[in-house]
N, C-alpha and C positions, 0 to 999 in steps of 0.2 A: 376501455380507457375512459370514455366519456363519463360513465356512471361513477368510475372510481375518483376521477378528478372532481366530479360534482360533489360527491359526499365529503371529500377532503376539504374542498373550499367551504362547503356548508358548515362543517365542523369548526373551521377557523373562524367564520363569521359568528358562529354560535358563541365561541369562547370570547370572541371580541365584544359582542353585544352585551354579554353578561358582565364582563369587566367594566364596560361603560356604565351599565346600570349601577353596579356595585360602587364604583368610584364616585359617581354623582350622589349616590345615596349617603356615601361617607361624609360628604361636605355640606350637603343641603341644609341641615339644621343650623350650620354656623353662618350662613350667608346673611348679611344685614341689608345689602343693597336690593331693593325691590326688582330692578331690571335684571340684575345678574340672577337672582332667584328665579325669575320667570324664564329667563333663557335656559337655565339648567333644568327646571322642572319641564318645560317644553321638550328639551332634548331627551330627558329621561323617558318621557311619554313616547316619543318617536322610536327610541331604542326598544322599548317594551313592545311596540307594535312590529318592529323588525323581528324581534326575538320570537314572537308568536308566529310569524310568517316562516322563519327559518325552522322552528320546530315542526310546523305542518309539513314542510317539504322533507325534513329528516325522517319523519314518521313514515312518509311514502316509501322511503328507502329502508325502513326498519332499522334506523340507526339511532343510537342514544344521544348523539351530539357530542359536545366536548365542553368541559369545565375549564375555566382559565387555569393556567399552570399554578399550582399552589404557591410556589416560591415567588412568581411574579406578582400574584395577588397580595401575598403577605408583605412583600417589599414595597409595593404601592401603598398599602394601609400603613406600614411603619413610616414611610416618607411623609405621608399626609399627617400623621399624628405628630411627628417630630416637628415638621414645619408650622403646623397650627399651634403647638405648644409654645414655640419660639415667637410666633406672630399670628394671632388669630384675626387676620384681616381679610377683607374681600379681595385685596391685591394678592395676597398669598393664595387664596382659593383660586383666583383667576389664573395664576401662575402654574399651580397644580394641574388645573384642568386643561390649559393649553398644552402642557407637557404631555399629558395623557392623550389628548387628541393627536398630537403630532407622532406619538409612538403608535397609536392605533392606525393612522393613515399609512405610516411606513410599513408596518406589519401586514395589513390588509392588501396594499398594493403589491407587496412581495408575493403574497399567496395568489392574488389574482394573476400574476405573471407566471407563477410556478404551476398552477393547475389550469393551464390555458385550454385544456380539452373539456373543461366543465361546461355544462349546458348554459344557454343564454339567461335563463331564469335565475340561475345561482350567480352568475357573473353580475347580473343586474342588482341583485341584492348586495353583493359586495361593493359594487360602485355607489349605491345609495347610502350604504353605511359609511364609506370613505367620504362622500359629500356632506353627510350629516356631521362627521367629525371636523371636517375642514370648516363648515359653517359655523360650528360652535366656537371654534378657535378664533375665527374672523370676528364674529359677534362679540366675543369677550373683549378682543383687542379694541373694538370700536366703542364698547360700553366703558371701559375703564381707562 
């Protein structure tokens, strides 16, 4: 049960971190404010570090990981494009990123509780990813 929950939790972290990298990448070129751009760039770098760590653990279990759900990814991209078409401002980008962070925290927290038999290393990764998302949302609120 431990290995099964560990792999399932790592898969969800994998999908979540990929969604975060993709979402930040979708808006980064539109950001005007230097501090917001720095926050997003730093967060993207941290997501990529976690992504490599998750990948290494999944490789140990001979698992391919998980891509974000196609519909979730496309709906997020559509929402981003529509909102930026209507108002291409840093405030809109901050709003989009905060919404994404909140959704990520909610999902990852649910999976952390659902896969409670996962090993401590995998739980630690999920908790670090949750903290990373929470910190970005807080930093964005403080920045704008």
